[in-house]
N, C-alpha and C positions, 0 to 999 in steps of 0.2 A: 187660496192658500199660500199662493209662492206670495202675492202682495202683504199680506200678513206676518210672512214670516220675515220678511225684509222691515216689518214697524216694528216686530223686538227685536230685532238686531240693530236697529237706528239710537246712538247713542244718545242717553239724556239729555234737553234742550240747554241746562248750565257746564255740560261738560262741551257740545259743541260750539256753546260760547265761549268759553276758556281755551278752547283750540281755537276759534276764529282769532282771537284777542290775542295769544300767542304769536300766531302767522302773521297777525301785520307789527308785532311788534321786533321779531325776524326779518322783516321786510327794509332794514337800512334805518337810515338817522330822520328820513322824510316821515315813517311810521310815529319815530319817537315826538318827534318835533309837535305830530299832530298830538296825539295823545296826552303830551303836558298842557298842549292848547287848550282839549276840551278839558282836561283836569283843572287848572287854573279857573276858563271861563267859569266851570259848572259850580264852583266855587264864590267867584269874584261875583258875577252877577248878580245872585241873589241875594248873598250882604250887601251890595249898591245898592238894590231896590228896596230891599229891608232900612237902609241907612234912609235914602229919600225919601219915603213913604211915612218914617216916622217923624222925620226932620219936621218942626212948625214952621219953620219958615219955607219950606218946598212950594211950590207954584200950585195950583189945585189945576192946572188943564192937565191931561193925558198929556202932550205933547210935549208940554216943558217940565216935567215928572223922568219922561223916558231921557228928556236931553241930560237931564241933572243925572240921572245913572248910567247914561255914555261915560260923561264925564269922569265920573267916580271910578268907573270903568279902567278909562284910558289915563287916568291918575295913576292906579293903583296898577297897573301893565306898563305905564311907560308909553303907551301907544296914543298918545297925544292929548286927547279928550277934545278936541274941538267941535263946534255945532256951527248950525248954517247947512248951506245947500253939500249934495254931495258929494260934490266934486272938493270941497273943500276938505269934508271928511275926509276923505278916502286918498287925499295929496299928505292929510297929515298922518293917518295909521304909516302912509308908505315911508317918510320922511323918522319917524320913530322906529320903523321895523330897521332902516340905514345905520340909522345912531344904536340901534338895538346889538345888530350884526356888528358894527366896527367895535362897540365897548367889548363884547364878550370874544371876538377875532383877539382882540388886545391884552384879555385876560388870560387868554388859551395861550397865547405866545408867552407872557411872562411866565406863566407856569409853568409851561413848556422846558423854559429855559431855567427856572430854578430846579426843577424838576432832575434835568439833565444835571445839574452842576451836584446836587446831592447824591444822584448816582456814581458819578465821577470819583467824588469824596467818599462814598461808601466802599468802592471799588478799591478805592485806593491809587487813582491815576496823576492825581494833580501834582506837583512839581514842590517839591521840599524845600525851604530859601533858607538854608540854616548856612552858617561858616563855623569852621571849627569844631564840629561835631563827627562822632564816629559813623561810619559805613558799615551794618551789615548783610549780607550778602549768603542768601541760602538760608533753608530753616532742616536744623540736625537736632541731635542729642544734646548736642554741645550749646547750645542758643541761650536756655535757661542760666547756665553757668556763665555762659561772657554776660550779659546782659545785668547778672545779679551780682558780679563781681566790679563793674562799672559803674552801676550805680554805686557800691561802697567806695568805691578808688572817688569817684565824685562829689562822697557827702559833705566836705569840707569845701568845697570847691562852689564858684559863681553856677547859676544855671547852665546846663548844658543840655547837649540832644543827643538819641540814639536812633537812628535811622534803619530799619530792617524792612529789605527788601526779598520777598521767595512768592512762589508763585503757586499762592494762599490766598483765600477770603481775606479780607481785610482787619472783618469783623471777628473772623473766628481766632485773627492771631494777635488781636489786641486784645479778646478776652482772656485767650491760653496765659499769655504772657501775665496780666494782669493776675490770673489765679496760682500762679506759680512765684512770679518774682515779688508780691505786693508791694507795698509802698514805694514808692520810688525816688520821693525826695524833692528836690531840686532839678531832676534827671526827668526829662520829656522822653517818652519813647514813640518814637512817630513809625506806623508800618503802610506799607507801599505795595499794593500788587503787582508783579512783573516776573518774566524770568530772568535770573542775574546771568544766563546767556545772551540777553538780545540787548544792544548798545541804547537802542531808543528807550528801553524800559530802564536801565541803570541811570536815567538824566534824570530820574526822576527824586532820586535821593541826593542829588547832588554831589557825586563823586570830588569832581573838579576841587572844591571848596570844604572838604572835609579832613581833618587831622589824622584819619588812618584809616582804612578800610580791611573790615576782617571777611575774608570768605571761606565759611566755612564748608566740612569736608562731608564727602557724602555718604550714604548708606554702606555704600559695598566699593571693593577695591575697583570692580570693571565700570565703576562711576568716575575715575579720576576722572578721563577724558574732558567730562562737563567741568571740572574746575581747570582745566589748561584753557578750555573754551571760554570760560567766566573770564579768564585773566587777559584771555587775547580783546573780551568784548569790553572788558574797564580801561584798556588800554586805548580802545575805541569812543569810547565815548568822553575820556577827559583831553585836554590842551595836550600840544606835543609839549608845548614847556610847562606843563605842571606835572610836578615829579607827585602825585599822591606816594602816601606811605601804604605798605600793602603788607598783611601779615593771610597766607594760603596755607594750608593744610589739604592732602594727600595721605591716604593711607599707602599703598602701591607704593615702594623705592622706585620702582621700574619709571613713573611718575614724575618723580619729583624735580629731572635734571628740566623737562620740560614744562615742569612749571615755574621752575626758575627763568627759563627763558621767556618765557607769555611774562612775569608779571615785573620782569626788568631785574637791573644791578640792586636796586638797593632794596630789594625785597623780602621779608624773609618766608620760606617756606618749610614746614613743621611735616615732619613723618610721623601717624600715628602709628602704626604698625613697630616700627623701631623704638620710638622714644616710650612706646607702653614693655616691650620688652628688653630693654636696660633695667626701669625700676623692679621687673619680676626677678629680674636675676640678681641684682643687686638687695632686694629685699628677702628672698629668701634666704640668703647668706646673711644676715646682719636682719633677723627683726627685732621691728619695731620700726624702720627706716621710711615705711611708707607715713607713719605719723610726723615725722619731720617735716617728706617733703609737703605732707598737708599744710602744715603749718607756717611753711616759707612761701606756699605758692598761692595762698590765697589774700586778699587783703581784711582777713576779720583780728589778724595775729600785726608779727612781726613779718616781713618782707624784704626783699633786697630793694636797696636804692644806691645811687650814684651822686656822691655830693662834692662840693668845692672842698676842697681843704691848702691854702695858701699856708696854715701857720706849720704845717707840717712837711714845707716844701724843705729840702734839701736834709730831714732827717732819716734815719734809718726806717725800712718800711717796719721791723720789729716795736718799734717805738710807739709809731700808730694805735699799734694792737692794743696799749694800756692808756691812751691820750682819752679815749669815749668812755665815761660812765654808763650811757644808757648805749650803745652800738656797737656789733661786733664788726670789726672792721676783717675785710677777707680776700683783698685787691685792689686794685691799680689800675685804672683806665688812664694810658697814658696822652700825651699830647698831641699823639697824633692817633689817636683812637684805638688804640691795639687793646684791650683787657690780657688783663694777667689775673690770675684767680691764685691766693698762696704763693705768690713769689718769695724768693729767699729771704730772712727778716733781716740780712745786714744791706740788701739793695738800697738804694736811694730813693725818696719821696723826690719828685723832681719838679720845678716850677712848672704849671701849666698845668701839672697830669690831677686826674680827682679820685677820690675812693671809692669801693665799692664796701659798703657795709650792709647789715641784716641791723633796721630800726623798726619801731612802732611807725614811725613816721617820718619823713625825709628831715621837717621842722624840729623834731627831737633828740638829731644826732648833730649835736653840739659838743665841741672839745669841751674839756675841764681842765681848771686852771691848771692843776697839778697832775702827773699821771695816777692811775691806781696802784694803790703799795700791794706787795705781794710779799707771802709769808717763806722763807729762800730753807727753812728748816724742815720745810714739811714737802721738798718739791724732793720727786724719786730721777733718779740720775739710769735707771737699769735700763738697758735698753726694751725697745718693745715688744711682745708678741706678736710670735710670729705665727703666720696662718697654719692650720690644720686641715691638713685632707676631710672632705665632707662627703657623706653621703644623704642622695636627693632623692626625691621621691615627684613624679612628673603624672597627675590623672587628669587625661583629656588631653586633646589633640586640637588646634588648630591651625592657620594661615603663622600665627606668632611663634608660633614653637619651636618654627628653626631659626628663628631668629634669638630666641631664649636659649636654646640650646648653644648657640654657636659665642652668647657672652659668657654665660657661664664657661663655655673651655677655654676659653681667655683669661678670667678671673678669679675660675677655683684652685686653691694649690694641688699641688705635685698627688696624683692619688685618688685625686675624689673622684666617685661616681655619682650616676644618676640612670636610675631604673625609669622607665616609660611603658605605664599602662593605659594604652589607649583602644577603642574598637578597631579594628583591623581590617584588611581587605579592600583593593582596589587602590585608589590613589593615595588613599591616606594612612594606609601599609608602605607600601613605597616610600613615603615620603617621609615616615619615621625612619627607616632603617638608611635612607639615601642621607639624612644628616646626622644619626649615629655613625656612619661611616665617614661622615665629612669632619665629625668634631676630634679635634686635637688635645692630648693632655686632658681627655676627663672621659673615662670608662663610663659609656654608655649602651646602656641593653634594654629588650622591649619584650613586652608581653602583651599578649591580645586580650583586652577586658574588656568591659562596659564596667567604667568607675561607677556608675548610677546603680550598680546591683549587689545586694548585701554581699554576696557569695565570692564577687570580687575584693571588695573593700576589707571584709572579714579575711581575707586570704593573707592580706599584706601585713607585716608589723610596723605600719606607720608610726608609729611611737618610738621605732626603733634610729627611724631617717633623723637627719639633722634638721631635717625641711620640707613641706611636702608642698607643691606648686598643681592649686586645681584650675583646670583651663576648664570652659564653655566650647561648644563645637560654633565652625562660624556660623553667619546667619542663615538661613536658607528659605524659601518658601514653604511653607506649611510646616514648617517646624517647631514655632513656636519662638520664644526669649531664651538666645542660649546661656544666661545665667537661671533657667530655672534647672536645666541642668547639673548645674556648678550647686546651687542652693539642696538638691538631692545627694549630691556628694558630700558635701558639710556638714549634711543632717548624718550621712555615716561615719562620718572620721568622729562627730561626736558622741556619737551612739559608742563608737569604737573607743574612745577615752574613757567612759565612764566603764566601760566593762573592765578594761584591762588598769584602769589607776593610774595612767601612764599620759602626761600632756604632750599635745599634739602641735609641731609649730607650723601653722600653715599661711600661705599670703594664696591668696585668692582674687583673679579679673574678672571685675565686674562690668556690661556694657552700660547697666543704669545703677545709676547711685541710690535709690530710692531701695534699691532690693539689700544694701549693705543694712538696714534698719531689720528687717528681718532673718536676717542670714545666722542660722546655728551656730555661734560661735562665742569664745569667751570675749573679756575685755580689753580691748586693744591689738586684735588681731588686724593681720596687713589684710590691706585691700588697695590694688589698683583697677580704680573705676575709668578706663580709659578716655570714655567721653567729656568724663569731666577732668581729669588731667590737662589732655589739649586745650578744653575750653580757660583755665586756669592761667595755660601756658599764654594764650593769646592775647586773654585780658592784661596779665605782666607787663605783656613785649608791647601793647599799645598804649601804656601811658608810661612805659622806657622805653626808649627802641635802644638805649646801650646792652637793653638785660638780654637780647636776642644773642649777644657774644657770649653775657655769662652763662647762660642756661645752654648756651652749647660748649660750652669749656667744663660746664657742669657733666651734664648728661653723655658725653663722648668719653669711648673708651681710653682714649691715649690721652685725656685731661685731667682735671680736678675730677677730686669725689667726693663725696659726704661721707663719712664713715661713723662706726658706732664704736671706740674703743675701751675697754677697761680702764675703769679710774683710778685703778692700781698703777697705771703706766706711768701714770702723771703726778698724785700727790699720795701719802701711806694712807694706806686703807687705814678705818676706823680714829683719822686726826681729824679736827676742822681747821678746814682752809677757806679762805672767799673764791668767789670765782676767777677772780684778777690772779690769782696765784695759778690756778690751771692754767689761763688764757698764757702768763709767761712760761709754765710748763712746756705745752704745747710748741710752742712758739723754738723754744729750745729744739725743736724733736723736728721740724719745718713743717708746721701743722698750724689752721687757724681755729681755738677753739669758740666755739657760736652757742654752746649750751648742752644740757646732759641730760640723761632718762636715769629715774631710778624706779627700780622695779621692784617696791615696794609698796602694796596692794595698801597700804593701810594710809600712807602716805601720798598713792597716784594723781588722784585731783579728775578735776574734768578732760584734762588733754592724755590721761594714762600714764603720769610720770615721768611727760615729756616737756621741757623746758627750752624756748630756744632764746636765747639773749637775754639772760639775767641780767641783772645787775653787777658789775664789778666789784658791787659792798656787798653780796649776799656773803655771808657764811653756812658753810654748815656739815654735817659731818659725813666723809666718804666713805660707803662700805663699799665690801667685794662685788656687790651685784648693781651696782650702780653702773652708769656707762659715758662715758664723756665724746660729744657729737663735736667733730671735727671736719674740719676741708683740709684736704691734702690730695696730692698726687697720686692720680691712682700706681 
């Protein structure tokens, strides 16, 4: 019974053979070679025999036919195929095996070398051999904006290159950039894998021969120390005599000095939080201003340029304002490199000075034969409209809110008030109250509440405020995108507009520009997308180094600023006048007019009524709801 049981439990023969075969394959290279030889012989020998036996010219003797079969097998398998004595046959086989081993080894070495090279290329470890290219270090939300703007800036140039170094898979980077940026024209995008904090990895993008190096910010402020480390690594990766131009970005103001020291004296270091807060505080006081900044900061329309102007040397600055038909003159770069925006109209343009202009391109800013004509009869001489106190509402709180309140307290008129509604409790509550106590000249009140809840928003008379700021929370693990909560708040405000029948002026901070398209707001609403804004500034500065000082003056609290003024402060309402007349009127007030905004929805157009750098000869009827865009001292 026991032997019968064992027999019944024994596996079928075919399974046993398969198991034995599998074991021989797992025995190593010898087993694989053996089975390969058996398989080849099992096919080659019978077919060779068939060829010999069916050949009419084959000998009749069995020994001769066997020798012919051996020759055919040897020629097929490259085993010599010699006939004669056994020793001769064995030696020919040995020589054939040695030759086969040599050739196969050589092929394997060549294949391994090629494979290694292909793997290195795929990993992005090869060195970029370019000169005058742009190097981008890091991967963040700003990258797509930076690359897109650089491609647009190089559209009318020769072949250019952008080298990106990030700690990501090279293929994934190339595929994502291709999907986000689209066609790059004459600009080649080269991706390399490596940590920007590693000097050995930095060499892969050749920063020493680059025109400019852009160091992108990290996602969180506490990661700014890594930006400083990347800048130190960059200095270690380039030669001591190489003074590469660097534009870096940090989020926290506490790391800005360290970043400047690490990057060197000629570097430009931007601070995301402060710049974003400045623009939000400006836009909530002047609705529509974000549209102007969008026009000026990207390469799609008109932007800032620094041009040579030998013909204006010795003339007053005010006269240069009307010398260019298709460009707006806004400042001077002195011969010593000092940038002056909106200098006094009677200040002289000296030999060696250059002009700061707003134009479609630098080659379109050419002086006209005669200054643009203006109509003296429609110029208004009354004093500018004085700023009035404003009631502002802030919904939400994040680390930039403190900066926003500080800027509002410095620039709002006396008697202005800010009401803050945000989630209270813990550090956030203390931060709100500390900020309120530090604000001077601005009455700040705080109410605890969740801006994403209908009962909170509906309990506010949002339409009764001059402006509303919507902020998302700081990014943290497990909370999703900060824009999600901002979108919910905007949806509730939109519903409040519908039920109350009154418009609400809202400026919203976004972190992802793609969310702006789905935001439930009216056309022409103000958005400050921090990631895109910084990307635009980095791209502009990389193309024209002098613009760093222009933007610093334009965005600093004590410098010049962009303002929207009532058109009635410059020309008579209801009358036709050329834009040159507006420029002349603004010059007499110590301002540089750079465009206008029409709030007539019927003629607003794709830019929501914003027209930057119109031709001096444009004649239109100026109405009470029109604004003139000017650069003036803050």
